[in-house]
N, C-alpha and C positions, 0 to 999 in steps of 0.2 A: 486507818486514817486516810481520808481522801485528800487529794491535792487540789490546787487551783484556788479560785476566789472562795472566800468563806461562804458556806451555805449549809442548811440543815437538810437531813434526809429522814423523812418520816414514812411509815407504812400503815396503811389502813387494811385490816384483815379480819376475817371471821375466825372463830375458834377452830374451825376445820383446818386452818393453816398450821396448827400445832398438833402435838401427839401426846395425849395424856397417858399412854401406855409406858412412856419413858419417865425415868426418875425426875428429870428436869423439865417435864411437860413438853419436850421437843424443842425447847428454846435453842439449845446448842446446835441441833441439826438445822433448824431454820436459819440461824445466823451464819453457819458454815456454808449452807447452800447459797445464801444471798451474797456471801463474800465480803460483807461489811457489817459493822455494828450500827444500826440506825439510831437516830436521836430519840425516837419514840415510836410506839405502836398505838394506833387507835383501834381498840378491840371492838368489833362490831357485834354487840349482843342483840342487835336487831329490834327486839320488841320493847316498846315503852313500858310494858308490864314488868320488865326486869327492875325498873325503878319503882313503879307505882305499887307493886305488891310486896316489896321488900319488907320483911319483918324480922330483922336481925339476921346475922349470918349463921346458918346451920350447916356445918361442914359436910355432913353426909347427905344433904338434900340434893336430889337429882334434878338438874336443870332441864326444862322441857326442850323439845327439838328446835323451837323458834329462837331460843337463846343460843343454842349450839351451832346453828347455821341459819343464814337468812331465809326467812319463810319456811324453815325446816327442811331445806333441800337435802337430797340424799348424799351427794358426793361432789368432789371436785376432781381435777385430773390426777390427784395424788392419793386420796383416801376416801373411804366412806365416812359419813358423819359419825362422830363418836358421842357417847353419852358422858357428859361432864357433870361433876358435882360442884357445889359452891366451894368446898375446900380445895378442889383441884384448880378452880379458877383463881382463888387467892394464892395458891402456890405458883401458878403460872406468872402472876404479877410479881411475886417475890423473886422468881428466877430471872425475870427481865431486869428487875432492880439490881440483882447480883452482878449483872453484866453492864450496869450503867445505863440501862435503857428505861425511859419513862413509859408509863402505860396510862392511856386515857379511855374512859368508858364512852361508847358511842351507841346510841339507839335511835331508831326512827320513831315515827308517831303513829304507826298503823295499829289498828285494832283488828285482831284476827277472829273475832266472833266466837271465842272460847274453843277454837279448833284444837289446840294442844293442851290447854289447861284453863281453869276458870280465871278470867281476867278482871282486873279492877274496873275497867271501863264498861264492862257489861252491867255493873251496878250503878254506873254514872253516865247514862246516855246523854245527859245534858251537856257533857264536856266534848261531845263529838262535833265535827265541823258540819256546816250547812252550806251546800253548794246550790247556786242558782238554777243549775240544770240537773239536779239530782236529789235535792233535799239533804236530810241527815245521812252522812256517809261514814265509812269505817276508818276514821283517823281522828286523833285528838286535836282540838283547838286549844293550845296552851294559854290563851288569853280569856278563856271562858270562865263564867262563874258557875259554881255548883248549886244544887237545888237548895242548899241551906243559906245561900247568899254569899258564901266565902269564895275567894278566888282560887281556881285550880292551881295557879302558879305558886301560891303559898304552900299548898300541900306538896306539890312537885319539888320545889326547891328544898324543902325539909327532907323529903325522901332521897333526893339526889345526893345531898351531903352525907346522909347516913350510909348510902350504898358506897360512895367513894371512900369514906373513912373505914367502913367495915372490911372492904376488900383490899384496901391499900392502893387504890388508883391515885395517880398524880393529879387528875382533873377530869374535866368533861369536854368532849368534842361535840358541840351543838350542831349536829348534821342536819340533813334535809328535814324541814318541817318545824324547826325550832327558831325560826325567824329568817324568812317568812314561812307562811303556810304553803301547802302544795298547790298554789294557784294564786292569781292576782286578786286584789282586794275588790275588784268589781265582779268576781266570781265566787269567792269564798273568803271568810265565813260570814254569811249574811243572816245569821240567826237572830231571833227575837232578842236574845240576850245581848248580842253585840250592838244592835240598834239601840237598846235601852242604855247600854254603857255610853254610846255615842251621844245620845240626848243628854244624859247626865253630865258628861264631860264638857259639852259645848254650850248647853243651854238653848239650843235651837228649838224652835217650835216646829215640829214635824207633822206632816199631814197623816191622815189615817192610812193612806196608801203605803206609808212607810212603817207605821207603828202597829198596825193590826197583826194578829198572830199569823205567821206565814211559814213556819219551819217545815211543814209537811206539804206545802202547796207551791209547786214550781211556778205557776202562773202569777201568784202573789209575789214570789221572790223576784221574778223578772220585773214586775211593776215597782217593787221596792228599790232595786238597784237603778232602774231607769230614772226614778226621781232623784235619788242621791247623786248619781253621776252627772245629771243635768244641772242640779240646783245647789249641790253642796259638795262638789268634787274636791276642792282644796281642803275643806274642813274634814271630809272623810279621810283623805290622805294624811292630814295632820294628826287626826285621832289615832290612826294605826301606828304612826311613827311614835306618838306619845306612849301608846300601850306597849309596843315592843321595847322601847327604852326603859319603861318601868319594869317589864319582865326581866330584862337582862341586868338591870341595876340590882334587883333583888337577888338574882342568881349569883352575880359576881361578888356582891357584898358578902353573901353567905359563904361562898367558896373561898374567898380571900381570907375571911375570918378563920377558916379552918386550915389555912396555909395550903390551899389548893388553887388550881388555875383553870382557865377555860378558853377554848377556841370556838369560833362560830364559822359556819360555812357562809360564803357570800350568797346573795339573793339570786339563785338559779342562773348563774352565769351572766347576769346583767351588770352593766356599769352603774356608777352611783346615781345618775338621774333616774334611770329606769328602775333601779332598786326602790327608790322612793315612790315614783309615780305608779308603777305596776303593783308593788308589793308592800308599800307602807313601811319600808325599812330605810332609816336614815343611818348609814354606816358611821357617820361622824358622831352621832349620839351613842352608838354602841361602843365606839372607841373611847368616848368621853366617860362612859360608865366603867371603863377599866378593863375591857376585854384584853386577854393576853396574846391574841393573835387571830388572824382570819385566814381561812382556807378559801382561796379564790377559785371559783368553779370554771376552770378553763378546759372545756370538755369537747373540743373540736374533733379529736380522733374518733371518739365513740359516736358522736352525732353524724359523722361523715358516712357511716355505714347504716344509719337508721332509715328504714323504708317509709316512715311516716311523712306525709306531705310537709314540705318546707323545712324538714329537719336537716337534710343534707343540703348544704348551701356553700358555694365556692368562696363566699366572703366570710364564712364562719371562722377560719383561723385568724383572719385580720380583726374580726369582731372581738374575739376573746383576748387576742394579744393587745389591742388598743384598750380594751376594758381593764386589763391588768395595769397598763400605764396610767389610766385615769384613776384607778383605785389607789395607786401609789401617790399620785399628786393630791388626792383627796385626803389620804391618811398617811402623811409623810413619816409619822413616828410609830406606826403600828406594824407589828411583825406580819408579813404577808407570805403565805405558803401557797404555791399554786397546786391545784389538783392535777396530778400526773395521771392522765386518762389512759390506763394500761389495759385492763380487761376486767370483766365481771361475769361470773358463772351464771348468776340468777338473771341478770338483765340480758344475757346472751349476746354480748358483743366482746370482741377480742382484738384490740388494735395491735398488740405485740405479735400475734400469730397471723392476722389477716391483713393488716395495713402497717407493717413495720416502717416503711419508708415515710409515711405521714407522721408516725409517732416520733421518729428521729427528727423530722423537721420541727415538730412542736417542742420537743425537749430543748433544742438549741434556741429556738425563737424566744420561748418564755424565759429562758435564762439570760437573755441578752438584750433586754430593754431596761432603760435607766431613767432616773431623775437627775437633773442638773441642779445642784444646791447653790445657795447664794455665794459660797466661798469658791465656786468653780469645780468642786469635786463631784464625782459621779456616785450616786446611790443606786444599787440594784433595785429594780421594781419588785423582784421576788427575793425573799430571804431563804428560800429553799422550796421543797416540794413534798407532797404526800402521795405515795404510790397507791393507786386505786385500781384494782385491789391487789394485794400482795400475796394471796394464796394461790396455789395451783401453778406457780412458775417453777421451771426446772433450772438446773445450774447454767445451762446455755442461755436461757432468757436473762438471768441475773447478770451474767458476764456481758451480754450484749448491752444491757442497760448501763452497767458501770462504765463501759467504754464510751457510750454517748454522753454520760454525765461528765466524765473527765474532760472531754473536748468542750462541751457546752460551758463549763465553768472555768475553763483554763484562760490564761492570759490576764493582763491588767489593762483594760482599755482606758485611754485618756479622753476619748471622745468618739463621736459617731459622725459619719459623713451623711449629711442630710439636714433637714430642718428640725429645730427644737419646737415642740408643741407647747403652747401656753394654755394652761387650764386654771380657771378661777372657780372656787367653790360657790361664788355668787351665781354661777350659771345654773346650779341645781334648782334654786327657786325661780330664777328668771325664765328658764326654759319651760317651766310648767305653764306660766301665763302665755308665753309665746306659742307653745304647742297647742294649748287648749283653744285659743282664739283662732289660730290660722293653720294648725297642723304644720307649723314651721319645722324645718329640718333641725335636729339636735346635733350638737357638736360631735358626739360619739359616732353617729351614723356618717357624718361627713368624713371623719377620720378613717373609719374602717373601709368605707367605699373607696377612698383615695389610696389607702394602703394596699387594697386588694388589686388595684391596677398599677401599682409600682411606685407610689409616693414614698420616698425614703424618710420614714418617720420612726425613729427608734428611741428618742429621748424626749422627756417631758419636763416642764418646770411650772412653778406657780408665780404669781406676781411678786411674791416675796423673794423669789430666787433670781430675779432678773439681773441683779448685779453680777452674778456668776456665769451668765449666758453670753456666748459669742457665736457668731455665724448666723445663718438664716433663722428667723423666728416666725412661726406660723401661729396665727390667732384665729381659730374658727369661732363664728358667732360673736365677733368682737362688739357688735352693736348692743349686746346684752351686758357688757361690763359696766360696773359703776364708773362714774365720771373720773374719779381719781386714778383708777386702774387703767382706764382708756388713755388718759393723759400720759401715764408712764409708758404705755405701749407705744403710742405715737412718737414719744421722745426717745425710743430705743435707738442706740448708736452702735450696738455691737455687730451689726451686719445688716443684710437685707431684711425687710419686714414684709410679711405676706398676710393680708387680712381677707377673710372670707365671711360674707354675710350679706344681708339685703342692703339696698341703697339707703344710707343714712348720712347726714352731714359728718364730715371728718375735719380734722384741724389743719390739714395741708393736702395739697393735691398729690396723687401718686405719680410715679414714673410710668406705671403700666396699669391699665384698667381692662378687665376682661368680663364680659357679661354672659350669663346664662341666657338661653333663648326659650324660657319656659313661660313667658307672659308676665303679667303684673305681679309684683312682689317677689320676683325671682332673684337669685343670688348674684353677687359681684365678687370678683377676685381682684384685689388691689395690691400692687407691689411698690414698695419704697426702697430706695437705695440700690436699685439695679435697673439696667436698661434692657432687660430681657424682652424679647418680642412676644406679643400675645398670640398663642396658637388660635387657629380657627376653630370656633365651636359650631359644629354642624347644626342646621335647623332640624327640628323634630316636632312631632305632634304630641304634646303632653296630654296625659289622661286628665280628665276633669274630676275634681273632688265633688262629693254630693253637697247640696245646699245646706243640709242639716249636719254640721260638723259635730255638734254636741251629741248627736244620736249615732255617730259612726261606730260600728262594731270595733271593739278593741281585741287584740290577740289574747286568746285564752291560754296558750302554752308558751313556754319560755323560748322555744325555738322559732316562733313566728315573729316577724317584724311588724312594727306599726306602719300604718298608712300615712305618708307625709304629703305635704304640698309638693308637686312634681319638681324634681331637679334632673336635668338631662344627663344621661350617661356621658355624652360628649363633653359637657362642662366638667364633670368629675375627672375624666381622663385628662382634659386640658390642664386642670389644676395640678394633677400629679406631675405632668410634664413641666409646668412652671416651677414647682417646688424642686424638682430634680435639677433644672437649669440654674435657678437662683442660688441653690445651695452648693453647686459644683460637685454633687455626688456622682459616683460612677453610674453609667447608664447602660441599659441593655439595648443594643442596636440591631440585633436579630433575635426573633422569638420573644419579643417584649410582651406579646399577648399571654404567654405561658409562664414567664419567669419574673420574679421580683427579687430584689437584693436587700441585704442588710450589711453595712460596712462599718467597721470601727477601727480607730487608730490605736495601734499598740506599739509605742516607741517609733522606730524607723520603718515599721511595716504596717500594712493594712490588711486586716482580716475581712474577707468578703464571703458571706453566706449567700448562695444562690438557691432559691426555693422554686421548685417546679409545681405549678398548679394543675398540670394536665395529667391524664392517665397514661401518658406515653413518655418515653425518654425525650429529654430536651437537650439540645446542644447550642446554647445561646452564645452570641458574641458580645463581649463586654468591653466598653471603653472606659478606661481609668482616667482619661483626660491628661495623662502625663506618661512619658516614656517608662516602660516596664523593664526592669532588669531581670526579674526572676518570679516565677509562680510555683508554689509548692502546694500540692493537695494534702489537706489535713484529715479528711474523712477516709473511711475504708475504701469507698468507691469514688472515682475510678483509680485504678492502679497505674495508669499511664502517666508519662511526663507531659506537662503542659508547656508548649513553646509559645511565648508571646510574640506578637508582631507589632512593634511600635508601642502605641498606647493601648493595644487591644489584646485580648486573649479569648480562647474558646474552650469550654470544658463540658463534659456530659453530666447530666443530672438524672437520678432515678425517677420513675413515675411517681408523682405526688411527693417527691422526696427532697433531699438536701445534698448539696456538695459545698464544702467549705474549703477555701483556698487562702493561702497567705501570699500577699503580693508585696514584692520589694520594688520600689520605684527607682528609676535610673537617675 
């Protein structure tokens, strides 16, 4: 039984994590090694053919290598891949249940071309995805229609329920590829079938450039999406949102009728607006369909080591952290489990062995962001985590993780020191028009750029929560709020108010105005209820956007950022300074380029997490703005006593890591 704030602990693992030579299928050994009993396991059976080719449970049927280990890989650090039977898999699930642990089936969408066995998809190539830059490729499009005119989803859902019931799974973990596909909707799936579905759903009269057969012709596929993205972008986005909502409604209705449940992965680590714009996923509609939870893809540790261009990005931890906050504000009543980016044998990255300091930083950060409710209470943005992946870890790794979890989820914070971010779901639609017409900066990008340079933003709220908010309130892209919400914001009396957005008429004059220096249409920062001085925003030479904004190349991969109308880095940094000063949060007075803070109030003490962005040790000086009586280090490092001087203290932080201290004020 773990201590601290309530949270769930889940593990995602391949069958290679267990041992079918043991009577209990290795469940006891696994749990003993981990040192705790998880709430559930997501069992990665990898191949979609595990579902599609199911024909009743035959206990002695030998499962092919791609079911027993992802892509049929040979081994992990502990054992060679074993040959499993269907009966042994069912017994594994029974042994997990005997220990009070749930088991979820998890498969990807890849087609292996009959490499390990004859696959259902080899007889149904019409269900494969069509990429603009590759044509038909080896992964299923769950929204496709089959050659007889029926929907793939109807066949899949029927087989999914059969598999879950026959083996005794508790439900389905809809992982990568099951909403959204493995790429944005302006890249995949651009098949003749999806265009026909689009025409039928919308009633739009489409030109021959769009409707002509194109599945095997990359030039035609490029012409197809060029027309759609220029002339029917909003309709194309809405169509995909409708189809994914339909798919998940069917799956959830069928699973719930069988007394089973389902989780979905979030859309490739993106926050709600980009989930819809890039991938055609409206998480609000998936939640409304009754999804039992969402695994939010917070994968900064793994990406930090990725050599692909743009994957490793110093803003990435703030990107995913703020994305989790926005997900909570968008889905206040949905169970959110963050993806605990630990290691992966097949994908060949290993944060726990190669970047443990960054992993420690992420565990703490993702566990300590909150939503402020209307009654003034705090809701955790994350209800728990899913260890990804949980095979191949030894006893020392598990002990290390448990220690970090205990600290991350300890304490009972009453509030955070910094500004509360206001998020309105109305921005999801409004930003699409704003971005499409002018490439205007989205709220999420503003947030994580400011957080990356030190803005103290750890709590979020919605317009319906405003009665419970006190202290500084930050409203990014306030100009896109509906009139009634903007009136409520301007009338906020709980503390200083900070608005960031382009110059638009407001209902009263601010005490402070700060302008970006990026030319026409650039942003303003307005402050009400505080006499803080505006920092100097240095002049800069902004890059020019192309004249043809509708033809601008969009990012093909989830780790690439959109191209926005220019906002100066100096303005972003100045906004972070303003937020710190207006909110009265602790500030870093030495090494501010390398260190950012998270601070929360816990009774008479303040817990301060200092996060080091650099590859070297940092020893920042921190000003708490009040006399300090005592500082106690809560993390394993450093072991030295910290002696404060007046309102300031200094402490060392590991490279790319975290030091947490508890401060008692005088």
